[in-house]
N, C-alpha and C positions, 0 to 999 in steps of 0.2 A: 504494500500500500504506500504510494508516494504522496508525500505532503510537502507543499511549498510554503515557506514562511517569509514574510516581508516586513521590514522595518522602514517605513516610508518617511521621507521628508520632501521638501519642494524641489531640491536639486540632487539629492543623493538618496538612494534607496538600497539598503542591504537586503540580501536574500540568502536563504539556505534551503536546500532540497534534502529531504530525508526519505529513506526507504525503511519504514518502521522506526527504529531508533538509530539506524546507521546514517551518518552524514555522507551524502554522495556528491554534493557540489555546494559551493557558496560563492558569493561575489558581491560586487557593488555596481549599481547602475548610477553613473555619474553624468549629470546633465549640466550644461553651461547655465550659469545664472543670467547670462545675457539674453537667453531665449525669453520671449514673452510668455505669460502664464498659459494661454491656450495652447501654445506650441509645446511647452514643457509637459502639460497634462496629456496631450495626445501622444507625444513621444514616450513618456513614462508608461502610459497605458499599453501601447503597442509592444514595448520591450517586455513588460511584465507578462503580457499575453504570450509572447514568443517563448518565454521561460516555462510558463505553465504548460503550453502545448508541447514543447521539446521533451519534457519529462513526463507528460501525461499525468499530471498531478490530480489525484482524486480529491484531495482536500487542500484548501488554501487558508492560511492563517495570516491575519494582518494585526500588527501591534496596535493596541488601543492607545490613542494619543491624548495627552492632557494639555489643555491650553488655558493659561491664566489671563494673559493680556493681549496676545497677538491674534486678533480676529481675522486679519488678512491671511495669515498662514493657516488658521483653522478652516477658513472657507476654501482655500486652494486644496488642502489635503482632503477635505470632505468631498470635493468634486472628483479628486483622483480615486478615492476609495469607492 
């Protein structure tokens, strides 16, 4: 059973792929902060989809984010999720 886990941010997203409890891959999706928000969201979405499809992940886990003051970041990450 393949599980993909993601720790998202607006420009960098870490990921790990597990088969049961065994780590089979991990990495970092690193986008330029120079890209506008819609372009970053689209690029991040497509890259995450490629990873999920590549490993045929049955489950996807996304870290729960906590935002205290930065509403702009919260909005962008909620659109990405």
